[in-house]
Structure formats: C-alpha cells, structure tokens
MARMIBA-997478 format. One line per field, with one value per residue (C-alpha): residue in three letters; x, z, y. Coordinates in nm, 2 decimals. Example, Ala and Ser with C-alpha at 12.3 -4.5 7.8 and 13.67 -1.06 7.14 Angstrom:
rest (ala, ser) .
X (1.23, 1.37) .
Z (0.78, 0.71) .
Y (-0.45, -0.11) .
***
This chain:
rest (unk, unk, unk, unk, unk, unk, unk, unk, unk, unk, unk, unk, unk, unk, unk, unk, unk, unk, unk, unk, unk, unk, unk, unk, unk, unk, unk, unk, unk, unk, unk, unk, unk, unk, unk, unk, unk, unk, unk, unk, unk, unk, unk, unk, unk, unk, unk, unk, unk, unk, unk, unk, unk, unk, unk, unk, unk, unk, unk, unk, unk, unk, unk, unk, unk, unk, unk, unk, unk, unk, unk, unk, unk, unk, unk, unk, unk, unk, unk, unk, unk, unk, unk, unk, unk, unk, unk, unk, unk, unk, unk, unk, unk, unk, unk, unk, unk, unk, unk, unk, unk, unk, unk, unk, unk, unk, unk, unk, unk, unk, unk, unk, unk, unk, unk, unk, unk, unk, unk, unk, unk, unk, unk, unk, unk, unk, unk, unk, unk, unk, unk, unk, unk, unk, unk, unk, unk, unk, unk, unk, unk, unk, unk, unk, unk, unk, unk, unk, unk, unk, unk, unk, unk, unk, unk, unk, unk, unk, unk, unk, unk, unk, unk, unk, unk, unk, unk, unk, unk, unk, unk, unk, unk, unk, unk, unk, unk, unk, unk, unk, unk, unk, unk, unk, unk, unk, unk, unk, unk, unk, unk, unk, unk, unk, unk, unk, unk, unk, unk, unk, unk, unk, unk, unk, unk, unk, unk, unk, unk, unk, unk, unk, unk, unk, unk, unk, unk, unk, unk, unk, unk, unk, unk, unk, unk, unk, unk, unk, unk, unk, unk, unk, unk, unk, unk, unk, unk, unk, unk, unk, unk, unk, unk, unk, unk, unk, unk, unk, unk, unk, unk, unk, unk, unk, unk, unk, unk, unk, unk) .
X (1.28, 1.00, 0.89, 0.92, 0.71, 0.45, 0.40, 0.42, 0.20, -0.10, -0.05, 0.08, -0.26, -0.50, -0.59, -0.51, -0.79, -0.99, -1.28, -1.21, -1.35, -1.16, -1.28, -1.17, -1.23, -0.92, -0.59, -0.50, -0.70, -0.71, -0.27, -0.37, -0.58, -0.29, -0.08, -0.33, -0.39, 0.05, 0.08, -0.17, -0.35, -0.55, -0.72, -1.05, -1.13, -1.52, -1.60, -1.51, -1.68, -1.67, -1.85, -1.94, -1.87, -2.06, -2.05, -1.77, -1.36, -1.11, -1.42, -1.58, -1.86, -1.89, -2.17, -2.18, -2.12, -2.45, -2.59, -2.25, -2.42, -2.76, -2.62, -2.49, -2.20, -2.01, -1.64, -1.34, -1.25, -1.25, -0.92, -0.93, -0.77, -0.96, -0.70, -0.95, -0.70, -0.44, -0.18, -0.07, 0.28, 0.24, 0.22, -0.18, -0.41, -0.61, -0.93, -1.29, -1.32, -1.15, -1.23, -1.60, -1.54, -1.32, -1.56, -1.86, -1.68, -1.54, -1.93, -2.06, -1.80, -1.59, -1.20, -1.05, -0.68, -0.67, -0.45, -0.09, 0.12, 0.37, 0.07, -0.10, 0.21, 0.36, 0.09, -0.01, 0.34, 0.43, 0.87, 0.85, 1.23, 1.24, 1.26, 1.47, 1.70, 1.80, 1.78, 2.06, 2.27, 2.27, 2.36, 2.68, 2.80, 2.87, 3.24, 3.10, 2.90, 2.75, 2.70, 2.49, 2.32, 2.21, 2.11, 1.88, 1.66, 1.61, 1.50, 1.27, 1.13, 1.10, 0.96, 0.71, 0.84, 0.92, 0.75, 0.79, 0.99, 1.19, 1.49, 1.33, 1.30, 1.72, 1.80, 1.66, 1.86, 2.18, 2.26, 2.19, 2.45, 2.29, 2.30, 2.07, 2.04, 2.31, 2.56, 2.46, 2.65, 2.94, 3.00, 2.93, 3.05, 3.30, 3.54, 3.62, 3.73, 4.03, 3.89, 4.19, 4.31, 3.93, 4.00, 3.70, 3.30, 3.01, 2.67, 2.41, 2.08, 2.24, 1.83, 1.93, 2.22, 2.25, 2.50, 2.71, 2.70, 2.81, 3.11, 3.29, 3.28, 3.42, 3.60, 3.92, 4.10, 3.81, 3.83, 3.55, 3.15, 2.97, 2.61, 2.40, 2.04, 1.81, 1.51, 1.72, 1.63, 1.27, 1.43, 1.75, 1.80, 1.97, 2.05, 2.22, 2.37, 2.57, 2.74, 2.89, 3.08, 3.37, 3.30, 3.36, 2.99, 2.95, 2.59, 2.53, 2.11, 2.12, 2.01, 2.21, 2.08, 2.00, 1.91) .
Z (-1.39, -1.21, -1.10, -1.47, -1.59, -1.42, -1.47, -1.85, -1.80, -1.55, -1.38, -1.68, -1.90, -1.61, -1.82, -1.59, -1.31, -1.40, -1.19, -1.20, -1.06, -1.00, -1.19, -0.89, -0.50, -0.42, -0.23, -0.62, -0.64, -0.30, -0.35, -0.68, -0.51, -0.25, -0.48, -0.68, -0.34, -0.33, -0.69, -0.87, -0.60, -0.91, -0.93, -0.78, -0.70, -0.68, -0.62, -0.70, -0.88, -0.84, -1.00, -0.63, -0.36, -0.24, 0.01, 0.08, 0.01, 0.14, 0.27, -0.09, -0.24, -0.40, -0.72, -0.95, -1.36, -1.39, -1.02, -1.18, -1.54, -1.39, -1.17, -1.49, -1.27, -1.37, -1.46, -1.73, -1.69, -1.53, -1.41, -1.46, -1.15, -1.15, -0.99, -1.25, -1.52, -1.64, -1.85, -2.17, -2.37, -2.42, -2.18, -2.21, -1.99, -2.15, -2.05, -2.09, -1.82, -1.85, -2.30, -2.19, -1.97, -2.22, -2.51, -2.23, -2.15, -2.54, -2.64, -2.38, -2.50, -2.20, -2.14, -1.99, -1.88, -1.91, -1.64, -1.77, -1.58, -1.47, -1.28, -1.17, -1.00, -0.89, -0.68, -0.61, -0.42, -0.68, -0.68, -0.45, -0.43, -0.76, -0.69, -0.72, -0.44, -0.54, -0.89, -0.85, -0.61, -0.83, -1.19, -0.99, -0.95, -1.27, -1.42, -1.81, -2.03, -2.21, -1.88, -1.72, -2.05, -1.98, -1.67, -1.76, -1.97, -1.72, -1.49, -1.68, -1.86, -1.49, -1.38, -1.67, -1.80, -2.16, -2.30, -2.23, -2.53, -2.55, -2.64, -2.88, -3.08, -3.00, -3.14, -3.48, -3.47, -3.62, -3.46, -3.08, -2.83, -2.70, -2.82, -2.81, -2.51, -2.52, -2.56, -2.39, -2.06, -2.24, -2.45, -2.14, -1.85, -1.94, -2.18, -1.95, -1.65, -1.66, -1.63, -1.55, -1.25, -1.07, -0.85, -0.58, -0.70, -0.47, -0.66, -0.49, -0.53, -0.70, -0.85, -1.01, -1.10, -1.44, -1.34, -1.21, -1.47, -1.74, -1.51, -1.55, -1.94, -1.95, -1.60, -1.71, -1.36, -1.10, -0.80, -0.55, -0.58, -0.27, -0.40, -0.18, -0.19, 0.08, -0.10, -0.23, -0.16, -0.30, -0.60, -0.68, -1.00, -1.03, -1.43, -1.31, -1.00, -1.28, -1.37, -1.07, -0.91, -0.80, -0.46, -0.65, -0.52, -0.13, -0.06, 0.15, 0.31, 0.40, 0.19, 0.13, 0.23, 0.51, 0.87) .
Y (2.67, 2.52, 2.91, 3.01, 2.73, 2.78, 3.13, 2.95, 2.71, 2.86, 3.23, 3.39, 3.23, 3.45, 3.80, 4.08, 4.19, 3.83, 3.74, 3.31, 3.01, 2.74, 2.36, 2.08, 2.15, 1.96, 1.94, 2.11, 2.37, 2.43, 2.53, 2.73, 2.97, 3.00, 3.15, 3.31, 3.51, 3.54, 3.57, 3.72, 3.95, 4.19, 3.78, 3.77, 3.36, 3.39, 3.00, 2.65, 2.39, 2.05, 1.72, 1.55, 1.82, 2.08, 2.31, 2.53, 2.53, 2.75, 2.95, 3.03, 2.84, 2.55, 2.41, 2.21, 2.28, 2.30, 2.54, 2.75, 2.83, 2.86, 3.15, 3.33, 3.45, 3.77, 3.58, 3.62, 3.20, 2.89, 2.72, 2.33, 2.18, 1.79, 1.51, 1.24, 1.31, 1.00, 1.09, 1.07, 1.12, 1.47, 1.71, 1.78, 1.57, 1.36, 1.09, 1.11, 1.35, 1.60, 1.58, 1.56, 1.86, 2.06, 1.98, 2.08, 2.44, 2.50, 2.44, 2.66, 2.95, 2.94, 3.09, 2.81, 2.72, 2.33, 2.11, 1.98, 1.70, 1.97, 2.15, 1.83, 1.65, 1.98, 2.05, 1.73, 1.64, 1.40, 1.43, 1.69, 1.62, 1.75, 2.11, 2.44, 2.38, 2.04, 2.08, 2.37, 2.15, 1.84, 2.07, 2.19, 1.90, 1.89, 2.04, 1.99, 2.16, 1.81, 1.66, 1.99, 1.98, 1.58, 1.63, 1.95, 1.79, 1.44, 1.72, 1.92, 1.52, 1.42, 1.72, 1.70, 2.04, 1.80, 1.54, 1.22, 1.14, 1.41, 1.20, 1.00, 1.34, 1.38, 1.07, 1.16, 1.50, 1.41, 1.78, 1.68, 1.59, 1.32, 0.93, 0.63, 0.46, 0.21, 0.52, 0.76, 0.65, 0.57, 0.90, 1.08, 0.97, 0.67, 0.78, 1.02, 0.86, 0.60, 0.29, 0.06, 0.22, 0.14, -0.16, -0.07, 0.03, 0.11, 0.07, 0.25, 0.09, -0.22, -0.37, -0.68, -0.58, -0.52, -0.23, -0.44, -0.72, -0.39, -0.33, -0.66, -0.56, -0.21, -0.19, -0.43, -0.47, -0.45, -0.65, -0.54, -0.42, -0.31, -0.35, -0.15, -0.28, -0.29, -0.54, -0.73, -1.10, -0.95, -0.86, -1.08, -1.25, -1.58, -1.52, -1.18, -1.40, -1.62, -1.39, -1.34, -1.67, -1.56, -1.39, -1.03, -0.92, -0.80, -0.77, -0.43, -0.46, -0.09, 0.18, 0.53, 0.86, 1.13, 0.99) .
***
C-alpha cells in the first residue's frame, strides 16, 4: 500500500529519462534522491535548490533559485521537498512559503511535482510505526471484513494517504458501512461480544478514563478494570474518578509494549 501510494504521488509523476532538480537540501530531499537512484534509474538528479544552504549535498551542488534560473540548466522537472510546509485538511501542502514557490514555478512555466502530507510524513520519519509490515500484522487480526475495512481506512487516514475528513464524508453517504462517531464503536465491536459475561477489563492507555465510564454503562457485570497508564498522576481527572468511588479501578503505572 505505502509503496503504491508513493509511486502514485511521486515517482510515477517523474517523466521517463528526466533530468530533475530537487528543491530542498534536507533530509527529505536526500531520501527522495536515494529512492530515485534505486527506483528510477532512468532519472538524473542534476542538483539541489535551497533558499538558505549553499555548497554541496549528497555530492550534488546546491543553488539558490535565482542562481539556478540564471545558469539555464537543461532539465525537465523540479521536485519540491521543502520542510517548511504546514498542513491543511486535504492532502496538499498549503502555506505562504510553498504557495509562493509554487506560484514562481508556475509563472516560469516549470513542470514541478509538489510535496504532499503523505510524502512529507513518510520521509520525515513521522508515524514510522505505520509501515507496511505492521499494517499486514494488524489487519490479519480481524476476522470480519467490515473490521478490516474500518482499520484500512483508519490506517490510510493516519498515514495521510486519505484526507483527514474522510470519515466526515463517509457519514454523509447513506450507503456507507461507517457510522457516526457515537455509534461506530457499538456497531463494529460491541454487538459482536457477549457483554454479560465480561467481568475483568484491561484498559491499555487509560488516559482520563472516559472509556472506563463507557464500560460501566455497556458491560453490566464487570467487577474490575486494570487501568494501564504511566502518566495518570499528570492527566487524572476528578470528574472521571467520581464514577469509581466503589474501587473497581486498579491503576497500573506501566506501559505495555516490547522490551
């Protein structure tokens, strides 16, 4: 999934046998160069362009934008790999720096590939746990197709493959399998378990305890909740604790994870 999306948003947009420049002599620009060398051996990267840096980067020269234009290089495309962008609610980057850059490239009639949130997060190391291997492990846990579809959509949203308002759009569609937030958990999960038989609950990531309040309502015969939360003393909420004056909550000040 991730490789296919990267090809869709970046590498498939590079022309065959193209000569390109990368705007942004940064970690992201270096990662893009490395992947171009591995995945698009027909493409030649001639230089980096950067607003502040000069010299060389990955053994390629770095030019300012005006200097790059003045040299009249023969090239086909520019890939934007700027770190200065800020996110908007869709899958594009939108801020003063990048809008100005894109406007300049448009005015000069330059064919360029803009950076997206997916590309920026992927190469900037954000959400690195959201990789293909972990996706396959997690989705294999679910037995029901609707659960797999829900996780797949959540994963794509987290990974910035889908816009952040995907679920909001789903709610508007009467034919969708997704439900508004206040009913989605019930529809997808609680209707599939025997609520009357659950007596012990392990709440991994207790936080303020709002899930535990829901357990009191939805699981009539529960007797004890083991609440795992390492920073509970910092995030505890008196209003939540008032629900558990019967001492059914057992706080465990540890996180659960790999050694």
